[in-house]
N, C-alpha and C positions, 0 to 999 in steps of 0.2 A: 426581455425580448430586450437587446439591444437597440438600441439606435442605429441607422445604419451610416455616422458618423463616426460609431462605435465598431464596426464591425470587423472582425479580426479576417487577413491576410493569411487564407487559409494554404496549408502545404500539399505537395502530391504524396503517392504514395511511396514516390520515391525517394523523395527527401527524407521522407519521416526513418523507409529502410536505411539511408542512409549516416542520421542520428544515432540511429540504436547501433548500425556499425563500430563508429566511431567512441561511441560514449562506452561500452561494453567492451573494448578491449582493455579499461584497466580494470576489468574482472576476469581476466581471464589469464592463469600463469602460464608465463613463456615455457617453452620447451627447456632451453638452458637454464636452468634457473641455480645459481649457488651459493656457495656459503661466501659471505664477503660483498654480497649483493648490496647495493644502498637499502635502504628500511623498506623504501615503496616497491621495489623489483619484488620483494616476498611476502608476499600477502599473512597480516596478523594471524597468528594461530587460533583459527578456527572460523577464520574467516570463511561465509559462502565464494564457494569461484569455483571455476572447472581450469584443466588444461586444455591446453592448445593441442595434445596428444590423443588426448580425449573424445576430439568431432570426428566423425564418420564422415566418407564424400558425400554423404548426400548431405551433408552440414552447410555441404558449399555449392554456390551456383554455377550454373554452366554458362548463363550469361556474362553480361555487364556487369551484374551485383556484386559482390564476393562470398556474401551467406545466403542463403535459402532461406529469406526470411519469409513466413504464412501471415496475412494483412488480415484486420477485421475492423468496421469503423466501429465506433462508439459515437454520439449522440446524447444533449443533455434533454431536458423535458421541453424544451422550448425547441428543437432540430435542431442545434447546429452543429456543425460537425464538433467533435470535442478532444476526441485520441483516435488514434488510430496502435489495436492490440496487435504487435508482433511474434511469433511463437518462432524459434528454431530449435530442430528436434538434433539433441547433442549426442544421441547416440546410448544405448541400453534400457530405452524405453522410455527416455529425458525428455525434460523438451525446455527452456527456458522462453520466460514469456516479457516482454519490453513492453508498457506502455509508454506510445511514442505521444508528444501532443504534438498536434496535427492542424495550431494557428500561434501566433508569434505573441497573442498577448498571455500568453501560459510560464512567462518566466524561463521555464528550463526545457528544452529541447529531449527530455526521459524526464516521464512522472513516478515511473513503479518499475520494480525488475523483481520478480518473481524466481527466485529458486530451485531450482529442478529437485526429485526428492520425493517423500510419503506428504510433505508439507506441498505440495503443487499438483492439484485437481487439474484434470484436462475439460476443459472448457466445452465440448463434446457433453461431458457428465454433467455439468454444473446447468448447461442451458436445458439436457435431457429431463432434469427433474425442474427445474422454473418451469418448463411444459408441461408435466405431468399434475402439480401444484395449480396450472391454470385449468385443468380439466376439471377441479374441482368447483370450478365457479362456470358452467354453463351461460351464462349473461356474455363471460368475455370471451376475445377473440384477438388475437395477436395481429400488432399490428405490422405493415409491412407498407413499402414503398415500388412503386412500379419496377425501378431497376434496381431491386435486390430482391438478391436471390434469397436469404435467409432472413428467420425473423429481426427486426431492430432491437441494437440493442442500445441500452440507454443511461450512464452513468449520474442517475438522477439526484445523488446526492454521493458526492463524491467522498470518499473513493468505492462508494455503492456501486453493485450495478444491474442490473436486472432486465428483461424483456417487455417492450412497451406494446402494452395491449387498450383495448378502446370498450364498451358498454355495448352490446346490442342493439340491448332496448333502448340507450342514452348517446350517440357515440360519440357525445362533445364531453363526454368521460373519460377519463386516458386514468392507467394505474400500471403498475408495474409487479408482475412478478418479477422479486429476485434473487439473484440467482448466491447459492449456497445456506439459502432459509426458504422453508417453504412460509413462504409470507408471499401478500399479496396488499398491495400500500396504494391507497388513492396518493393522485401527485398535488391534489386541490380537496384535500379533507373538509368533509362541512363542519368543523367544528374543532378550532385551535388546541393543540395538547395539551397537556396541563403542568406536563416537566418542560422548561423553560428549554432546557439543550435541543428539544429537537422544535426549537422554532424555525432551524436549517432545517425541518427534515428533506423540505425539497430543493436543492440549490445547486447552483454551478461555479465554476473558478471563473465564469465567464461574470457573474454577481460582481468581482472585486474590481470587474473596471467601470471605470467614470473618465468623464473628459480630464479629470484632473491628475490620470494617473495614466492615461493612454502615452503621453510620450517616454515617461519612466519603464512602464511595463515594457515598452520596445526596445529602450535603453538596455534593460536588463536583461532580454531575448539577445539581441548581438553582443554582450557580452558573455553571454554563455556560452552564444553558438562557438565567438572568436577560444575559449578554450578547450572546446571540444579537440582531441586525438586529431592527429593529419589522417587520411582514411590511405587507408596503402590499395594500392593498383593492382595488386594479385596477391596469390598466394607463397610465393616468394617473399613478398615482403612485410608477410603478416607477424613473424616471429620479432623483425626489429621494433616494428611497429609495438607492437605489446609492449616490450619491454621498457619503450618509451613511454609510453601512457601507464605503463605502471610506476615511472620513475614521477610523474605527476603527484603520485599519493602525498600529503606531507607527514599523515596521520591514521593510522588506522586501528582500534581499537576494539576488542565483543570481548565483554563480560566473560569473568571465568571464576569456577566453571561451567559450566556453560550452562543460563536458563532450563530448568525443567520447562519441558513445552505441555499447554494446556489447552484443547479447544474446544467452545461452547458446547454445553448440552443442547439448550434450548436456543428459540432465534431472541430471545432477549436477555440472555446472560454472559454477554461480554466482558459484564465488568464484572463477573464472580470470577470466569477463567483467568483475566489478568489480577487479580487477587491471590488469587492461589499460584500462578506463578511465582509473583513476587513471592509468597511468602515459602513457598519451597527452595527458592534462589536460600532464601536465609535461616532453613532449616528445618522448616512450621511444616511441621504434618497436623493437618485439623481433625483427622480420624483420633488423632496421641494425646487431644487438647482432652481435661478435664474440668467440666463433661464433653465425652466428641462433639464434633461440630460436623455437619450436614453442609452439603451444597444450596438444599436448600433451604436450610437456616439465613445461610448467609445471602440468599437470592432474595429470601423475605427484609433482612434483613438492611439493602439495599433498595428493598421498594421498585426491584426491577422490574420491568410493566415493559407492552410492545413497545414504547416511544422509550424506553431506556430509563436508567438508572441517575439519579441527579449526584453530579460529583463528593457534595457535601454530605451524599449518604454513604455513597463509598468510602472516603474519609473516614468515619464514622465507625463504620465495620471495622473495615484494618487494624482500625487501633486498637477495635474493643477482643479483634482475633491478637496481636503483639502482645495486649496486655495480660489472655488469660495463658498465652504461650510463655507470662515472665519474662519477655523478650527486653532487651536494653533499645527499642527502637522507637522510631514512630513516625505516623503517617504523615505529610504535609504537602496540602495543597498551595498550587500555582497556574491562577487562572491568566497570567499574561510568559510566560518563561522566552529563555532566549536559545539560543542551541549554546552558544558558549554553559550553561548551566545546565543544561543535557547533559554535552561532554565533561563536565568538571566530575556530575556524578556518575557518569558511565567510566570515568578515569579510575577510580577508585570502588570497581569492580559492584555496582549498586544500580542493577535496571531500575524502572521508572514506568510509571503505567503515560500512557498520551490518550486524550478524548478526543470532544469533540463533533462528539454522534454517537461515538463506538467507540468501547477502551479498547485497546491493543499495548505490546509493550514493548519498551526499547530495550536492546541488550546491547546496544553497540553505535557504532559514529567510525565516519572517514572523511579527511579534509586533504582535498585537492587544491591545487597552485591557484590562484586563482580567484579563489572565496569557496567555490562550491563544496555545499556540506551534506552530506549522507545520515540517514538514520538507517539500519538493521530495525525492522520489525519485527516480533511475532504476534500473527493475526489470529483472533483466537476461530473466524471463521475461514470458509467455510463451517457449518456446524457441523461436528465431530469428526473433524477434519482437520480445518487450520490450513495457514501456509504461512513461511521467512518470505520477507521481500525486502528491498531497499528504496526508503524512499529520500527523495532532498529536500532538501531546508527550505521553503518557501516560507510568504509572507499568510499564509497557513494553515503552517505546520504544527504553530503551538501554541495546542490549545488543550487547559484543562489539565496539564501534567503533576500528577500525583510520583512525592518521593519515598524512601521508605528509607529513612537518616537514624544515625544513633542519636539518641537523646541527651 
């Protein structure tokens, strides 16, 4: 829990919606895109985006707001407001999900954008599945607060989110029913996990805040706020503001051919799914190896446990599979990567694994004027569904990278 002198300056819902609108402008294709436009105006081939012409009338607000965002609060395990998840109906049954920062200690105004399509499950479905899992634990009750209409959602281990609950027999004990996986997690386990990666199994971005970083984090917030595109006052201004926002994109690249997407089959096999995405991108099908390899064999060799797989075990197993395939490639770990290193790999067509407690694949990047950097993430969660999202590069993004490089 933060001390009183370190408490965040919270934003209201209207401010969060404005930040989401301003940031998302650079992800919309303007209606008059044409040959000869600057590179930033035309999205890179394969880049997740949507056209202004696709937006239905329901996507626009009839009041003072431009877009008709639906909002939901997300807290951390200590009860501090972390994010507001905003959802926008963009037509044809698709929704755009934008996670906005709820305070000025989180460096950037938008933490994640999940793009619509088969890889963007609805919040209602995820919450219903988590409540169904909770019913298998009769002693647990969803946590609620007097002024909240729904169950409380917490980002207990960013970016993992779940429903906060408590034990009826011991109300001081808190648990989380995870969204996207049939898993109930104690917020304060009785014994520390064996996997060092899971020592941060319950953490919040506020854990990065200290007296020595307070001024810096607020300076970064103000810098990033100043870089957001201007907010259009009405729909008439929208096409021009979108083109202006798109011109702020200095560089955008998606790995081609597109990385084959793989969702995880069980709650503990995100590392297996990430490895399969990298292998398939390099033309390696585990069923064609001699002898053939199964996903369960990979999970066993990676020692996938409920609290994850060690980065070194993931590297060792991927190198074994590359050797079986006779590929002139090797898996290389990087515990302290930089955005430049990730960008250089992606620019030459090589996706990479990103860890930090949950294995995902990075399939592209985007650089905007002023230094705001983004990663396109292929996330194998939710289980058997997965999602594609865009996250900003912040000081806690780069953890446990694994590259697949030529020997």
